[in-house]
C-alpha positions as CSV (number, residue, x, y, z in Angstrom):
1,M,0.0,0.0,0.0
2,Q,2.8,2.4,0.9
3,F,4.5,1.8,-2.5
4,A,1.1,2.5,-4.3
5,M,0.7,5.7,-2.4
6,R,4.2,6.8,-3.4
7,G,3.5,5.9,-7.0
8,V,0.4,8.0,-7.0
9,A,2.2,10.9,-5.4
10,L,5.0,10.7,-7.9
11,Y,2.6,10.6,-10.8
12,A,0.7,13.6,-9.5
13,A,3.9,15.5,-9.0
14,L,5.1,14.7,-12.5
15,V,1.9,15.6,-14.4
16,T,1.5,18.9,-12.5
17,A,5.2,19.9,-12.9
18,P,6.0,22.8,-15.2
19,G,7.1,21.6,-18.6
20,F,5.2,18.3,-18.4
21,A,3.6,17.8,-21.8
22,R,0.7,15.3,-22.3
23,T,0.8,13.8,-25.6
24,E,-2.5,14.1,-27.4
25,P,-3.3,11.6,-30.2
26,P,-2.8,13.1,-33.7
27,T,-5.8,14.9,-35.2
28,V,-7.7,12.9,-37.8
29,L,-9.4,14.7,-40.7
30,V,-11.3,12.8,-43.5
31,R,-13.0,14.0,-46.6
32,A,-14.7,11.3,-48.8
33,Y,-16.6,12.1,-52.0
34,I,-18.3,9.7,-54.4
35,S,-20.4,10.3,-57.4
36,T,-22.2,7.2,-58.7
37,A,-22.9,8.0,-62.3
38,G,-22.0,11.5,-63.4
39,P,-25.0,13.8,-63.8
40,Y,-27.5,10.9,-63.7
41,G,-26.8,9.4,-60.3
42,E,-26.1,10.8,-56.8
43,S,-23.2,12.2,-54.9
44,W,-22.2,11.7,-51.3
45,E,-19.8,13.9,-49.4
46,L,-18.5,13.0,-45.9
47,N,-16.3,15.2,-43.8
48,L,-14.7,14.3,-40.4
49,K,-13.5,17.4,-38.7
50,A,-10.8,17.8,-36.0
51,D,-13.4,17.9,-33.2
52,G,-14.8,14.5,-34.2
53,K,-17.9,15.8,-35.8
54,V,-18.9,14.1,-39.1
55,S,-21.2,15.7,-41.7
56,L,-22.7,13.8,-44.5
57,E,-24.5,15.3,-47.5
58,I,-26.3,13.3,-50.2
59,L,-27.4,14.9,-53.4
60,Y,-29.8,13.1,-55.8
61,M,-29.4,14.3,-59.3
62,L,-32.6,12.9,-60.9
63,N,-35.8,11.1,-59.9
64,P,-36.3,11.7,-57.0
65,M,-34.3,14.9,-57.1
66,G,-33.3,16.2,-53.7
67,R,-30.8,16.5,-50.9
68,M,-30.3,14.9,-47.5
69,S,-27.8,15.8,-44.8
70,G,-26.9,14.9,-41.3
71,E,-24.3,15.2,-38.6
72,F,-23.0,12.9,-35.9
73,I,-20.1,12.9,-33.4
74,N,-17.4,10.2,-33.1
75,S,-16.2,9.1,-29.6
76,P,-12.5,9.3,-28.8
77,E,-12.5,5.5,-29.0
78,R,-13.8,5.4,-32.5
79,L,-11.3,8.1,-33.6
80,E,-8.5,5.9,-32.1
81,A,-9.9,2.9,-34.0
82,L,-9.9,4.9,-37.2
83,R,-6.2,5.9,-36.6
84,Q,-5.3,2.3,-36.1
85,V,-7.1,1.2,-39.3
86,I,-5.4,3.9,-41.4
87,S,-2.1,2.7,-40.1
88,A,-2.8,-1.0,-40.4
89,E,-4.1,-0.7,-43.9
90,Q,-1.2,1.6,-44.9
91,F,-3.3,4.3,-46.4
92,F,-0.4,6.7,-46.7
93,E,1.4,4.3,-48.9
94,L,-1.4,3.9,-51.5
95,P,-0.7,5.5,-54.9
96,N,-2.5,8.9,-55.6
97,E,-4.7,7.3,-58.3
98,I,-6.1,3.8,-58.7
99,W,-7.7,3.6,-62.1
100,P,-8.7,0.8,-64.4
101,G,-7.0,0.7,-67.8
102,A,-10.1,2.1,-69.7
103,A,-12.5,4.5,-68.0
104,P,-16.2,4.1,-69.1
105,L,-18.3,7.2,-69.6
106,H,-20.0,8.3,-66.4
107,Q,-18.0,6.0,-64.2
108,P,-18.2,6.3,-60.5
109,D,-15.8,8.8,-59.0
110,L,-14.4,8.3,-55.5
111,R,-11.9,10.6,-53.8
112,L,-10.6,10.0,-50.3
113,T,-8.4,12.5,-48.4
114,I,-7.1,11.6,-45.0
115,T,-5.0,13.7,-42.7
116,V,-3.4,12.3,-39.5
117,G,-1.3,14.8,-37.6
118,D,0.9,16.5,-40.2
119,R,0.5,13.7,-42.8
120,R,-2.0,14.2,-45.6
121,H,-2.8,11.9,-48.5
122,K,-5.4,11.8,-51.3
123,V,-6.4,8.8,-53.3
124,A,-8.7,8.9,-56.3
125,V,-10.4,5.7,-57.5
């Protein structure tokens, strides 16, 4: 018990000492855009901001024509899971463009931009 109390006291002294820096996890920003079929389909745009808020906007080009949008907030645990997936899947090592040999007219368009800390990468598919 005595050692535990010393450990707690030492930790408290360290974290309140001048110059002690707590390391925050790096900020994650995400922008994803997809258009399903040029002017005839729909487009989706998702943005994850630094504060963990996510906005999603869906635009329907034809029948039914219209727009939907919404927002939600990610928990710190979900943001950490996202950081881990980005790292595990080596997103920052992907090429900037991943395209088939021939591009059909009105093909789907997907663009994904992810920033983690000071690293930023954009991939177009």
